[in-house]
Structures are given as C-alpha cells and as structure tokens.
C-alpha positions, 0 to 999 in steps of 0.5 A: 650360642655366640659370644659378643664378638661375631668373629671366630678367634684365630687363637682357637681356630689354628690349634683346633685345625691342627688337632683335627688334622692329626686325628684324620691321619688314619684316613690317609692310610685307609684311602691309599690302602683301599685304592691300591687295587683300583676303583673297580675293586672298591665298587665290587666289594661294596656291592657284594652281598656279604658286605650288605649283610655286614651293614645290616648286622652292624646297623642292627646292633648299633640301633638296638644298643643306642636306643637301649642306652638312651632309655636306660641312661635317661631313666637313671639320670632322672631317678638320681636328679629329679626324684627323692629316691633314697641314696640317689647320690651314691647310686649315681656313682655306682651306676657309672661303674660299668664304664670301668669294665672293658667290653671284652672282659664283660663279654667273656664273663657273661659267656663263662657264666651263661654260654647260651647268651653268645650271639647278637643278643649277647653282644647287644646286652654287653655293649648296652651294659658298658655304654649306658653310663655315657648317656646317663653321665651327660644327661645328669650333668645337664639336668643338674645345671639346668634352669629350674625356673622353666620347670616351675613356670610349666608347673604354674601353668598346670602341667603335671610332673610327666608333662614337665619332664618330657616337654621341659626338663628333657628338652633342656637336656636334649643336647647332652642326650644327643652327645651321649647317644653319639658316643654310644653309637660310635663306640658300638660301631668301632667295638671289637672285643664284645663282638669277638667274644660273643662270636657275632660277625660285625664289621669290626670282627671281619676287618680284624680278621682281614688285617690279621690274615694279611691276605686281603688288607684292601678289603679291610680298608674298604670296609673301614671306609664304610664304617667311616661313612656311618660315623659321618652320618651319625655326627650329622644326625647328632648335630641336627638332634642337638638343635639350638637348645642350650643347657645354661641357666637363664635366670638371675641370682644364685643358681638354685637346686631343681625341685624333685618329685616324691616317690612316696610308697612307690620308691621300693618298686622304682628302686627295682629298676636300677637294681636290675641294671646293676645285677646284669652289669655288675652282679653276675660278672662280679660273681663269675670273676670271683670264681676266676680269681679263686681258681688263680690261687698263688700262681700269679706273678706279683712283679709282672702284675705290678709292672703292668699296673704301673705302665697302665696308670702312667700311659693313661694319665699322659694320654688324658692330659694330652687329649684334654689340652688338645680338645680345649680349643675345639670344645670352646669353639663348638660351644661359642661359635656355631658356624659351618666351619666350626661344625665341620671341624667338630664333626671331623674330630669324631671321625677317627673315633668311629673307626675300629681301634685296630684300624687306627693302630695299624694306620699309626704303625704305618705313620710311625714307620714312615714319618715318625721313626725316632718314636716308633715303638715308643711311648709318644707314638702310643700316646698320639694314637690314644689321642686320635681315638680319644680326643672326641671324648674330651671335645664333647665334655668340654663343649657341654661344660662351656655351654653350661656356663651362662654367656651373660656372665662373661659379657658382663665381665667384658663390660667391666673392662676385662679382655676376652681371654681374661673374661673367659678364664675368670668366669667361664673356665671356672664354671666349666672346670668340673665338666672339663675335668670329668672329660679328662677322667673319661679319657683316662678311664677309656685309655686304661681299658684300650686294647688293640692300639696298645697291642700294636704300639706299646713300647718294646717290653711294656705290658699293660693290664689290658694286654696281659688280660688279653694274652691269657684270656685269648688262650682261655687261661682265665685263672691267670687272667683274673688278677689283671682283670680285677686290677683293671676294674678296680683302678678304672673304677676310680675315674669312673666314680669321679665322673659320677660325683661330678655329674651329680654335682655338689648340691642336693635337689630340693623337694616339691 
C-alpha cells in the first residue's frame, strides 16, 4: 500500500534509521566476541555435532509451538468474532490473560503440579499457552476491521460458511496472522525461562550457561549469531507470507459489523474448546499458585513487596511510552511505503527481538560500561535495553493499525487542502489510535514480565516483581515467591485485558 506521494518522507526515514541502529547495538558486541578467537574457531563451533543437535532441538520447539499457536489463536479469534457463541466478548478478554503469566512462572507451576511434564513436551505446552494470544490478538483485530462486503459477495456466489472463512475471511487476515506467528516464533527462539524450568536443552539454556560460567563466552556468542540467522530467516518468511494483502475496508459509507455464523445447538460442544485451553493455561496454574500462597502465610515482607511493585509499574510504563514513540516512524513507513529499503529497516528492527534477552542484557552492560558510563546501572540504560528488545512489538502493532486505516480517506483529506502531515494526523492517526495503544499495552505487559535484562541492568538497590520472584524460585522457596507471583500476574492482567477489549472492538457483530 502506498500513499499518493511515491517519495518516502525523510521525516520518517531519519528517526526510523536511528531507532533500528540503536536496536542493532548488541550485534556489534556479538561480532566482536565471536571473532576474538578467529574464524577458525567459529567454523569449528558451527560444525560441532552438539551445535547441529541444538539447532534441531530448538527448531523442533519453534516449529511445534508456532504451528500450535496459529491453530489455537486463529480458532479462538474466529469463535469470538465470527460466531454467536454466548459471552464471546468477555471470553475474548479472558483468553488474552495467559499473556500476563511469565513463561518461567507457568513452567514452574506446571512442574510443581505435574513433575512428569518436564522436557520437550512440557516446554512446548508452556510456550504455546503463553504465546497463542499473540496470534489471537492480531487476528481478532484484523477480523474486526475487515471488509464484510467481500464475505457477503462470496456468500451470494454460493460459497458455504467454511469456504467463505478459509477463502475470504482468513485471506484478509493473513498479514495479521503472519505478524502474530512471527512474534511467537521469535519469542520461542529467544525464551530462556520455560526451557530452563522444563530442563529442555535449547539454544538459550546453553548460551546462558556459557555466559554464566564465563569459561567460553566466545562459544555463547557464536551460538547467539546462529539464533540471529534464524531470526533473519523468520523475518523474511513472514514478509513473504504476508504478501500484498491488506486488511482495510474497501467499501464506502459507514463501516458495518461483519455477519456471524449461528452455532445453534452445537454451541455447548464448541465452547469446550476454549474451556480446555483456559483450564490448561489458567486453571491448573491458578490452583497450584493458590497452594504456594497458602504455604506463604504471614511471613512475606509487605514493604519489600510494595517497593518491587512500584519499581515494576514505573519502569514498565516508561519503557512502553519510549517504545511506542520510537516505533511510530518505522511502523508508518512499513504500512505506507513498502519499498526494499523500508522492508530492510523493518526486518532489522526484529533482529534483536530474536536474540536471547540474556545476550541483549550482557551486550548492553558492555555498551553502558564503555560508552554510557554516566547512566550505567541507572534506569535510563535499563529502559534503553527494554527498547532494544521490545520495539518490534510496537512496530508490528503500529504497522497493522495504520494498514487498517483506508488510504482513500487520507487522500480525500489531502484533496480538500490538508497537508500530508495534517491529513495523516486528522484521519489515519485517529483510526489507528486503538491499535497503536494496544501495542503500547503489549510492550507494558512484556516489560513487566521481563527477567534477564532486568537482573543485569536494574539500578543498584532496585528490585522488580520478576526479580524477586526469580530470587525465591531459583532456590525453590515457592512460598516466599508466591506473593510476588500473584502481584505480577494480577497487575500484568490489566494491560492484557485492555489488549483483549481493543482487539474485539466496540461494535458487536450481526447475525446472518
């Protein structure tokens, strides 16, 4: 999709280049560290059977979790936007709540409840449960704003409900599904907490061990660059899967709600599907967490708890604002100017998101000690590290939100005498605002749960809910960890619920 002007505006290009350059800072550290022992070491390490084994194990986990998230996420999105399932609007909000649970916490809860689940299948289960809302949210947003006229035309041509769903409805949502799948794949590729708790030897666990031991940081850097190569491949695959499809409405007049399919007497059976997902994602963990909390009793320190909560909220809020502002230029470019340079910039912003957070954290420690000493171990450096990790989340949301705003309306405003910037802010920005705000909420949520970067870069004397939870869980003191776990889930549920409400949209769907 392109604007009336074929030229890419420098007003957007310059800040986008600066933001992408900042997110790529960890790569300079990785390159220097990986090559400090020469190219021969790099080649030998890549050809080691253990490296090939790690590649296969990690790719198997990424492939299974991404496929499962697409199936579950798309199915849940269709249920709450294209059927008359009772209570579908609150159900949409409830189904987003697994995003509020950190992967390491959910893994510990499942292992505590069912120890036999540990290993590959346990890691896949946990990562699927915490990641499927990423696909569901982007798909719901696309389905809510898609043009119902195309579906009505398809029905008038004799296509049944299933054919309309797969050949028309989901085709319109393909860019959103691809964007959500990319975020899931990158998240699984870079996750440490779930694989560590489940004792599944993937790239991130081995990299963390190499960095923590300090005996072979060069090997850890080489393995991190392998992860980076996979991140590049995922970004390219997502770009091709997205294609040239657009999610905007093409009809004139006031946007209308899309028709829904009646479930009739089958609705109780259909309702079992989201119910089963919620039992696995929330029911079992909630029961186990209640047992932790019961064991905690009166021995937790309320003052420490309140201080950790305050630090979590304000650090996450600042990070969400910074990431949203930083992502706006690139998100608008990606939505309105799809040339090669813009695609390269957008892809570059995703690279750091595919690296393990521990690698980004150590890289930013080096950057802070060498170049940013005045803010070393201060909040600004921690927020900058959050931005390196989380800007891609805001970029994806901004791009999808701007793509959902019809370009024709902006062009009409310009023909009426509005300058390009004024036309954009008066028309497109207003339509895209809910989607951009949803991206802000997603960054806020992710920052609240983030652990490795926070452990390495938090200001001296500052604890967050995640770090306190990790401190106690790592020594198996689950009773002391329980109050922090409950607070983290409860407060992270607020932006998660906002994401669900925005994705469903304010209008209900009409029945066939």
